[in-house]
N, C-alpha and C positions, 0 to 999 in steps of 0.2 A: 620217860626213859628214852635216851638217844638210841637209835637202832644199832649203832656200833657196840653198844653195851649189852645187848641181848642177842645171844647166838642164833636163835631161830629167826628172829626178825632180820638180823644182819644177813643171814643166808638167803632168805627170801628176797631181801633188797638187792643183793648182788646178782641173783638170778634174774630179777626184774631188770637190773641195769644192763645185763648182757643183751637184752632186746633193744635197748636204747643207748647206744654207745656215745651219743652226743652229750650225755650227762656225765659229770665227773664221778669217778668211783671213790674218790677220797672224801671222807667226812670231815667237815670243819669241827674242831673240838669246841663244844659249847662252853661259854663262860658260866652258865648255870644249867641245871637239869632241865630237860625238855619232856613234855608229856609224850606218852606212847603215840606214835603216828597212827592215825585212823585209816590211812590208805590201805594198809595191809588187811585190816578187817573188811573194808569195803571190797577190796580186790578178791578176797576169798569168797565172800558172799556173791559177788558178781560172777565169778568163775563157776561157782556151784549152780547158780541160776541158769547161766548160759549152757552148762552141761545138761541140765534137766530139759531145757527147751530143745537142745540138739537131739537128745534121746527121743523126744516126742516127734520131732521132724523126721527122724529116721524111721519111726514106726509108720508115719503117714506115707513116706516114700515107699516103704515095703508094701503097703496097701495099694499104692499107685502102680507099682510094678506087677503085683499079683493080678490086679484087675485091668491092667493096661489102659488106664484113663488117658484120654488124649490131652486133657488140660495139664499143664505144668504149673502147679500152684506155688506161690512164694511162701513156703511154710515158715521160713525164718521171719517173715513179716506178720504172718497170721498168728504165730505162737508167741504172743506177748502177754505180759500181765494184764489182766482185765479183758482179754479176748477169750471167751469160753468157746471151745470148738466141740461140735458133736458130729460124729460120722454115723450115718444110718445106711442100711441097705435100701434097695428100691421100695421095699414094703414098709419102710419107716421104722424098722427095729434098730435100736441103738447098737452099734458095733464097737465104738470107741469114743471116749471123751478125754479132753485135755485136763491137766491139773487145774487150770483156771476155772473149768466147769465145776470141779469139786469145791474150789474155794468160793465160787459165786453161789452155788445152790445148796451146798452142804451134803450132797449125795456123793458117796464113793462110787467109783466106776463099777465095782462088783454089784452094786445095788441097781444100776440102771441098764447094764448090758442086757440086751434082749427085750427091754421095755420100749415103749414108744415115747417120743418127746412130749406127748400130750400129758404125761404124768406131772409135768411142771405147771400145767394150767389148772385153774380153779374156778370157783363160783363167779368171781368178778372179771374173768377174762372175757373180752368182748367177743360175742358169737359171730359177728360180721367178720372180724379179723381172722378168727379160726376158720370160717368158711372160705375166705379168700386164700389162706395158706393151703388148706386142703385141696381146693380146686386147682391152684397152681401146681402143686406137687403131684397130683393125680395125672396131670398132663405132661409131667416131666419138665416143667419150666422153673426158672429161678423165681425167688420171691424176696420181697423186703417188707418189713412191717415193724411197728412198735407195739409191743405186747405186754400185758400184765401177766407175769408168771409168779410162781410160788416156790419158795425155798423148802427144803425138807422140814424145817421148823414150822412151816405154815406161814411165814412172813412173806407178804407180797413184795414184788419189786418190778419196776418197769425195765424193759430191755429193748434195745434195737436189734433186730434179727435180720440176717441176710442168709439165704439158703441157695446153694448152687447145685445143680445136677452134675453128676460126674459120669461122663460117657466114654465108651471105648471108641476106637478109631472107626468102628462100624456103626457108630451112633447108638449103641445099645446102652440104656440107662442101667447102671449097676448100683450106684450109691448117691447119697446127698451129703454135702458138707454144710453144716450150719455154723455161722459165726454169731455169737451172742455177746452184746456189750451192754452193761448196765447203763440205763439212761438216767 
């Protein structure tokens, strides 16, 4: 269907065209019927996804303001599909997780808030890597590792992990932010 023949699509198209005045606003009348343009479906999904990521970035900015972290993190770059974020307090209790974390692990945020990230580890998780992570975090240092974790279903998955300490201007450790990417 040509967008001019469907009122909702035509309205969206005209609003879209207001942002891009270089494009003509007149439709060429087709000699034959056209399929529904897919850009409107893609644009809707893209806008929805962008809105969800912006909400998550706002939540992290609120945490940053409340705890006065000295680091200014690029939340818009960190909050991408496939980048699971976990915010813990200094004692390593989970305070917040991103939607990508839920997608990756199968755990809802309500199930993991207050838990420790070690709940993702299991019998085949390398003890040397676990010890390395524990030692780095106990001394307030950043850490990188590749780790075997487990989903809620019990299925194992490899992930690349980067953990950053979040400090106040007075160098007081308040939280850690972990970025997990399935390897």
